[in-house]
C-alpha positions as CSV (number, residue, x, y, z in Angstrom):
1,M,-25.4,19.2,-29.5
2,P,-24.7,20.2,-25.9
3,E,-23.5,17.4,-23.6
4,L,-23.1,16.4,-20.0
5,V,-19.6,15.0,-19.8
6,F,-18.2,13.3,-16.7
7,F,-14.4,13.3,-16.4
8,S,-13.5,10.8,-13.8
9,G,-10.4,9.3,-12.2
10,T,-8.5,8.8,-9.0
11,M,-7.2,11.6,-6.9
12,D,-4.0,13.2,-8.2
13,C,-4.7,12.4,-11.8
14,G,-5.3,16.0,-13.0
15,K,-9.1,16.4,-12.9
16,S,-9.0,20.0,-11.5
17,T,-6.1,20.9,-13.7
18,L,-8.1,19.8,-16.8
19,A,-11.1,21.8,-15.5
20,L,-9.0,24.9,-15.2
21,Q,-7.6,24.3,-18.7
22,I,-11.1,24.0,-20.2
23,E,-12.0,27.3,-18.4
24,H,-8.8,29.0,-19.8
25,N,-9.4,27.8,-23.3
26,R,-13.0,28.9,-23.5
27,S,-12.5,32.2,-21.7
28,A,-9.6,33.0,-24.1
29,R,-12.1,32.7,-27.0
30,G,-14.5,35.1,-25.4
31,L,-16.8,32.6,-23.8
32,Q,-18.1,33.0,-20.3
33,G,-18.7,30.1,-18.0
34,M,-20.3,29.2,-14.6
35,I,-18.0,27.2,-12.3
36,F,-19.5,25.2,-9.5
37,T,-17.4,23.5,-6.8
38,R,-17.7,22.0,-3.4
39,D,-15.2,21.4,-0.6
40,D,-12.1,22.4,-2.7
41,R,-8.7,22.1,-0.9
42,A,-8.2,25.8,-1.4
43,G,-11.2,26.8,0.5
44,E,-14.8,28.0,-0.1
45,G,-15.6,29.3,-3.5
46,K,-12.4,28.2,-5.1
47,L,-11.4,25.7,-7.9
48,S,-7.7,24.8,-7.5
49,S,-5.3,22.2,-8.7
50,R,-2.2,20.7,-7.0
51,L,-0.1,22.6,-9.6
52,G,-0.9,25.8,-7.8
53,L,-3.5,27.1,-10.2
54,V,-6.7,28.6,-8.7
55,T,-9.8,30.5,-9.8
56,D,-13.1,31.7,-8.2
57,A,-16.1,29.5,-8.3
58,V,-19.6,29.2,-6.8
59,E,-19.6,27.1,-3.7
60,V,-22.5,24.6,-3.8
61,A,-24.6,24.3,-0.7
62,D,-26.7,21.4,0.5
63,G,-30.1,21.5,-1.3
64,Q,-29.1,24.3,-3.7
65,D,-30.9,24.2,-7.0
66,L,-28.1,24.5,-9.6
67,Y,-30.6,24.8,-12.5
68,G,-32.4,27.5,-10.7
69,H,-29.1,29.3,-9.9
70,L,-28.2,29.3,-13.6
71,V,-31.6,30.4,-14.8
72,E,-31.5,33.4,-12.3
73,H,-28.0,34.2,-13.5
74,L,-29.2,34.3,-17.1
75,S,-32.4,36.2,-16.3
76,Q,-30.3,39.0,-14.9
77,G,-28.7,39.5,-18.3
78,N,-25.5,37.5,-17.7
79,R,-24.0,34.9,-19.9
80,A,-23.2,31.3,-19.3
81,D,-21.9,29.5,-22.4
82,Y,-20.8,26.4,-20.5
83,V,-20.8,25.0,-17.0
84,I,-17.9,23.4,-15.0
85,A,-18.7,21.4,-11.9
86,D,-15.6,20.3,-10.0
87,E,-15.6,17.9,-7.1
88,A,-18.9,16.6,-8.5
89,Q,-18.7,13.5,-6.4
90,F,-19.8,15.6,-3.5
91,L,-23.0,16.8,-5.2
92,A,-26.4,15.2,-4.4
93,P,-28.0,13.0,-7.1
94,E,-30.8,15.6,-7.5
95,Q,-28.2,18.2,-8.2
96,I,-26.7,16.0,-11.0
97,D,-30.3,15.8,-12.4
98,Q,-30.3,19.6,-12.4
99,L,-27.1,19.7,-14.3
100,A,-28.6,17.3,-16.9
101,R,-31.6,19.7,-17.1
102,V,-29.1,22.6,-17.8
103,V,-27.9,20.7,-20.9
104,D,-31.4,19.6,-22.1
105,D,-33.4,22.7,-21.4
106,L,-30.9,25.5,-21.7
107,G,-28.6,24.0,-24.4
108,V,-25.5,24.6,-22.3
109,D,-22.5,22.1,-22.1
110,V,-21.7,20.8,-18.7
111,Y,-18.3,19.4,-17.8
112,A,-18.3,17.6,-14.5
113,F,-15.1,16.4,-12.8
114,G,-15.0,14.0,-9.9
115,I,-13.8,10.8,-8.2
116,T,-15.9,7.8,-8.9
117,T,-15.4,5.8,-5.7
118,D,-14.6,6.6,-2.1
119,F,-11.9,5.2,0.2
120,R,-14.0,2.0,0.6
121,S,-14.3,1.5,-3.1
122,K,-18.0,2.4,-3.0
123,L,-19.6,4.7,-5.5
124,F,-20.2,8.3,-4.4
125,P,-23.9,9.0,-5.0
126,G,-23.2,12.0,-7.2
127,S,-20.7,10.0,-9.3
128,Q,-23.2,7.2,-9.6
129,R,-25.8,9.5,-10.9
130,L,-23.3,11.0,-13.4
131,V,-22.5,7.6,-14.7
132,E,-26.2,7.0,-15.2
133,L,-27.0,10.3,-16.9
134,A,-23.9,11.5,-18.7
135,D,-23.7,11.6,-22.5
136,R,-20.0,10.7,-22.1
137,V,-17.8,9.4,-19.3
138,E,-14.2,10.1,-19.9
139,V,-11.6,8.4,-17.8
140,L,-8.6,10.7,-17.5
141,Q,-5.5,9.3,-19.2
142,V,-2.9,10.9,-16.9
143,E,-2.4,7.9,-14.7
144,A,-1.7,8.3,-11.0
145,L,0.7,5.7,-9.7
146,C,0.6,3.6,-6.6
147,W,3.8,3.6,-4.4
148,C,4.8,0.3,-6.0
149,G,4.8,1.9,-9.5
150,A,1.6,0.2,-10.8
151,R,-1.4,2.2,-12.1
152,A,-3.4,3.5,-9.2
153,T,-7.1,2.6,-9.4
154,H,-8.3,3.1,-5.8
155,N,-8.4,6.0,-3.3
156,A,-7.3,5.2,0.3
157,R,-7.9,7.3,3.4
158,T,-5.0,7.3,5.8
159,V,-4.4,8.4,9.4
160,G,-0.8,8.8,10.3
161,G,0.1,6.9,7.1
162,H,-2.1,3.9,8.0
163,M,-5.1,3.0,5.8
164,V,-8.5,3.2,7.4
165,V,-11.8,1.7,6.1
166,E,-14.3,3.1,8.6
167,G,-15.7,6.6,8.9
168,A,-17.8,9.2,7.1
169,Q,-17.8,9.0,3.3
170,V,-16.7,12.7,3.1
171,V,-13.7,13.9,5.1
172,I,-11.8,16.7,3.6
173,G,-8.0,16.0,3.3
174,D,-5.2,16.0,0.8
175,V,-2.6,13.5,-0.4
176,D,0.6,13.1,1.5
177,Q,-0.6,14.2,4.9
178,S,1.1,11.9,7.4
179,E,0.0,13.3,10.7
180,T,-3.7,13.9,10.1
181,V,-6.4,12.5,7.8
182,G,-4.9,12.2,4.4
183,Y,-5.4,10.3,1.1
184,E,-3.3,8.1,-1.0
185,V,-3.8,6.4,-4.4
186,L,-3.2,2.7,-4.5
187,C,-3.4,-0.1,-7.0
188,R,-6.1,-2.7,-6.3
189,R,-3.8,-5.2,-4.9
190,H,-2.4,-2.9,-2.2
191,H,-5.8,-1.3,-1.5
192,R,-7.1,-4.8,-0.8
193,R,-4.1,-5.5,1.5
194,R,-4.4,-2.0,3.1
195,M,-0.7,-1.4,2.4
196,T,0.2,2.2,2.0
197,A,3.6,3.6,1.3
198,A,4.2,4.2,5.0
199,T,3.2,0.7,6.1
200,A,5.3,-0.8,3.3
201,R,8.4,1.0,4.4
202,A,7.7,0.1,8.1
203,G,7.2,-3.6,7.4
204,A,10.4,-5.6,8.1
205,L,9.2,-8.3,5.7
206,S,6.7,-7.6,3.0
207,P,4.6,-10.3,1.3
208,D,5.3,-8.4,-2.0
209,V,9.0,-8.9,-1.7
210,L,10.1,-12.1,-3.3
211,P,12.8,-14.1,-1.5
212,V,16.2,-13.7,-3.1
213,D,18.1,-16.9,-3.8
214,A,21.6,-16.1,-4.8
215,G,22.2,-19.7,-5.9
216,P,25.2,-21.8,-5.4
217,A,27.6,-19.0,-6.6
218,A,26.9,-17.1,-3.3
219,D,27.6,-20.2,-1.1
220,P,31.2,-20.2,0.0
221,S,31.1,-23.9,0.4
222,A,30.5,-24.3,-3.3
223,H,33.9,-22.7,-4.1
224,P,36.6,-24.4,-2.0
225,V,39.8,-22.5,-1.7
226,H,42.8,-24.4,-3.0
227,Q,46.0,-24.0,-1.1
């Protein structure tokens, strides 16, 4: 049975890489797919990964009917054996409904990839609708890591390395951009404390650093020198 599958995870966990791998595996078997994306880091009409892989895609516009686009594509004698929707968190809820209709009415598998929550830990509307409608939600097992080494579970927006919690939900940026708007993945503890890698390095005393007590062996008075 065809499915609507939502692959979710934090930034930097390999979502786009998996989307490109699915595209490669199916095209190598002679299948043809339709790739939708929006606001990819590589520019308009591109699906790219941080590993440097990139392919062409259909850039989704505001209000675009994805079901209608696919029906028109098929009516012109073209094939679409599957659909990939990357950056699905940026799609409108009604566009997610259209992807579900592609599965139900056209019998085509749809693989959607996206971030579940924004930099404020609030659900993206597109991701929320995917959680509500998807036949399966797959959390990617390639774990991104916080600067402290713990599993990263939250996305943080940074300006000059400092975490910010105000602003528009969608601002295009990338990880490790120190001078402009960038993004960093953090564990819940450091997201709550708004502690990025840059602010952790800058702090003279960190609440995460336990005091070191060397004990009496490090106290010179505990070891009198015998003449």
